[in-house]
C-alpha beads as a LAMMPS data file, in Angstrom:
LAMMPS data file: protein, C-alpha beads

121 atoms
120 bonds

1 atom types
1 bond types

-500.0 500.0 xlo xhi
-500.0 500.0 ylo yhi
-500.0 500.0 zlo zhi

Masses

1 110.0

Atoms # bond

1 1 1 0.032 -0.004 0.002
2 1 1 1.353 3.415 -0.947
3 1 1 1.727 5.909 1.901
4 1 1 1.081 9.576 1.007
5 1 1 1.084 12.843 2.967
6 1 1 -1.093 15.792 2.013
7 1 1 -1.121 19.462 3.125
8 1 1 -4.438 21.158 3.727
9 1 1 -4.106 24.886 3.218
10 1 1 -7.285 26.837 4.017
11 1 1 -8.309 30.438 3.338
12 1 1 -11.801 31.868 3.915
13 1 1 -13.363 28.344 3.940
14 1 1 -11.649 27.450 0.641
15 1 1 -8.920 24.813 0.274
16 1 1 -5.938 25.021 -2.014
17 1 1 -5.999 22.327 -4.669
18 1 1 -3.357 21.692 -7.358
19 1 1 -3.193 20.049 -10.773
20 1 1 -0.498 18.885 -13.106
21 1 1 0.874 15.970 -15.148
22 1 1 -1.794 16.674 -17.798
23 1 1 -4.633 15.840 -15.415
24 1 1 -8.059 17.439 -15.799
25 1 1 -8.770 17.379 -12.065
26 1 1 -7.304 18.869 -8.864
27 1 1 -6.037 17.412 -5.533
28 1 1 -4.456 18.530 -2.274
29 1 1 -0.709 19.078 -2.527
30 1 1 1.590 16.375 -1.236
31 1 1 3.054 13.032 -2.259
32 1 1 4.550 9.715 -1.349
33 1 1 6.695 8.948 1.672
34 1 1 10.130 7.751 0.576
35 1 1 12.042 4.937 2.292
36 1 1 13.572 6.154 5.553
37 1 1 11.636 9.447 5.436
38 1 1 9.272 10.579 8.187
39 1 1 5.794 11.845 7.313
40 1 1 6.763 15.290 8.540
41 1 1 9.885 15.347 6.357
42 1 1 7.706 14.243 3.431
43 1 1 5.197 16.991 4.133
44 1 1 7.877 19.693 4.098
45 1 1 9.624 18.273 1.027
46 1 1 6.458 17.833 -1.053
47 1 1 5.082 21.308 -0.294
48 1 1 8.435 22.839 -1.181
49 1 1 8.674 20.833 -4.420
50 1 1 5.092 21.388 -5.556
51 1 1 4.382 24.953 -4.389
52 1 1 7.865 26.479 -4.005
53 1 1 7.051 27.545 -0.438
54 1 1 7.839 26.471 3.118
55 1 1 5.501 25.031 5.707
56 1 1 5.190 27.412 8.698
57 1 1 3.049 25.239 10.983
58 1 1 1.412 21.846 10.720
59 1 1 -1.033 19.754 12.742
60 1 1 -2.341 16.257 12.063
61 1 1 -5.905 16.450 10.778
62 1 1 -7.320 13.286 9.228
63 1 1 -6.011 9.989 7.935
64 1 1 -7.814 7.522 5.739
65 1 1 -7.328 4.661 3.295
66 1 1 -8.492 5.201 -0.258
67 1 1 -8.028 2.489 -2.905
68 1 1 -4.328 1.557 -2.624
69 1 1 -3.211 4.500 -0.512
70 1 1 -2.893 5.367 3.138
71 1 1 -3.302 9.159 3.254
72 1 1 -2.214 11.306 6.182
73 1 1 -3.536 14.875 5.990
74 1 1 -2.120 17.827 7.929
75 1 1 -3.550 21.300 8.375
76 1 1 -0.719 23.591 7.430
77 1 1 0.101 27.257 7.146
78 1 1 2.600 28.448 4.554
79 1 1 4.983 31.344 4.146
80 1 1 5.576 33.051 0.811
81 1 1 3.994 33.193 -2.605
82 1 1 2.988 29.975 -4.377
83 1 1 5.149 29.252 -7.395
84 1 1 3.984 26.352 -9.520
85 1 1 6.494 24.780 -11.810
86 1 1 7.167 21.602 -13.722
87 1 1 5.291 19.076 -11.546
88 1 1 2.346 21.252 -10.533
89 1 1 1.121 23.562 -13.296
90 1 1 -2.059 25.056 -11.761
91 1 1 -3.704 25.727 -8.433
92 1 1 -7.116 26.979 -7.307
93 1 1 -8.910 27.897 -4.118
94 1 1 -11.774 25.406 -4.021
95 1 1 -15.149 25.477 -2.319
96 1 1 -18.069 23.097 -2.873
97 1 1 -19.421 25.729 -5.329
98 1 1 -16.264 25.848 -7.441
99 1 1 -16.290 24.884 -11.111
100 1 1 -13.018 22.932 -11.011
101 1 1 -13.142 19.137 -10.776
102 1 1 -11.474 17.670 -7.665
103 1 1 -10.059 14.113 -7.515
104 1 1 -12.341 11.257 -6.535
105 1 1 -10.264 10.641 -3.419
106 1 1 -10.723 14.261 -2.299
107 1 1 -14.480 14.236 -3.075
108 1 1 -15.184 10.879 -1.435
109 1 1 -12.813 10.788 1.525
110 1 1 -11.621 14.274 2.569
111 1 1 -14.282 16.738 1.480
112 1 1 -17.077 15.265 3.666
113 1 1 -14.808 15.536 6.752
114 1 1 -13.824 19.138 5.870
115 1 1 -17.466 20.109 5.466
116 1 1 -18.618 18.297 8.631
117 1 1 -15.930 20.181 10.564
118 1 1 -17.006 23.555 9.096
119 1 1 -13.666 24.112 7.387
120 1 1 -14.915 24.074 3.739
121 1 1 -17.724 26.168 2.262

Bonds

1 1 1 2
2 1 2 3
3 1 3 4
4 1 4 5
5 1 5 6
6 1 6 7
7 1 7 8
8 1 8 9
9 1 9 10
10 1 10 11
11 1 11 12
12 1 12 13
13 1 13 14
14 1 14 15
15 1 15 16
16 1 16 17
17 1 17 18
18 1 18 19
19 1 19 20
20 1 20 21
21 1 21 22
22 1 22 23
23 1 23 24
24 1 24 25
25 1 25 26
26 1 26 27
27 1 27 28
28 1 28 29
29 1 29 30
30 1 30 31
31 1 31 32
32 1 32 33
33 1 33 34
34 1 34 35
35 1 35 36
36 1 36 37
37 1 37 38
38 1 38 39
39 1 39 40
40 1 40 41
41 1 41 42
42 1 42 43
43 1 43 44
44 1 44 45
45 1 45 46
46 1 46 47
47 1 47 48
48 1 48 49
49 1 49 50
50 1 50 51
51 1 51 52
52 1 52 53
53 1 53 54
54 1 54 55
55 1 55 56
56 1 56 57
57 1 57 58
58 1 58 59
59 1 59 60
60 1 60 61
61 1 61 62
62 1 62 63
63 1 63 64
64 1 64 65
65 1 65 66
66 1 66 67
67 1 67 68
68 1 68 69
69 1 69 70
70 1 70 71
71 1 71 72
72 1 72 73
73 1 73 74
74 1 74 75
75 1 75 76
76 1 76 77
77 1 77 78
78 1 78 79
79 1 79 80
80 1 80 81
81 1 81 82
82 1 82 83
83 1 83 84
84 1 84 85
85 1 85 86
86 1 86 87
87 1 87 88
88 1 88 89
89 1 89 90
90 1 90 91
91 1 91 92
92 1 92 93
93 1 93 94
94 1 94 95
95 1 95 96
96 1 96 97
97 1 97 98
98 1 98 99
99 1 99 100
100 1 100 101
101 1 101 102
102 1 102 103
103 1 103 104
104 1 104 105
105 1 105 106
106 1 106 107
107 1 107 108
108 1 108 109
109 1 109 110
110 1 110 111
111 1 111 112
112 1 112 113
113 1 113 114
114 1 114 115
115 1 115 116
116 1 116 117
117 1 117 118
118 1 118 119
119 1 119 120
120 1 120 121
């Protein structure tokens, strides 16, 4: 089973979602834990790689299993301006009324928890 770590960045009851690799949908930033790497190290590395920014603070939020992945989500704050690059080519601030299409994993596993907790509009 693949182990991934995701950063939840919130602003005004919207969540930052990213897209790339030619995908036509969006997901929370993050990625796979490498051998010998802690989940916190993965979180910092992936946010830096994907968004070109540093994590200021983090707190465990919600973990779940979806298909072949164990997903650990952290509420994070960031410092600096987002700079998408090669891996991530777009980002959007998402609410349940947004026109962008989120990933099935986000829609089925994470979004209901965010909405139940009053974090997502």
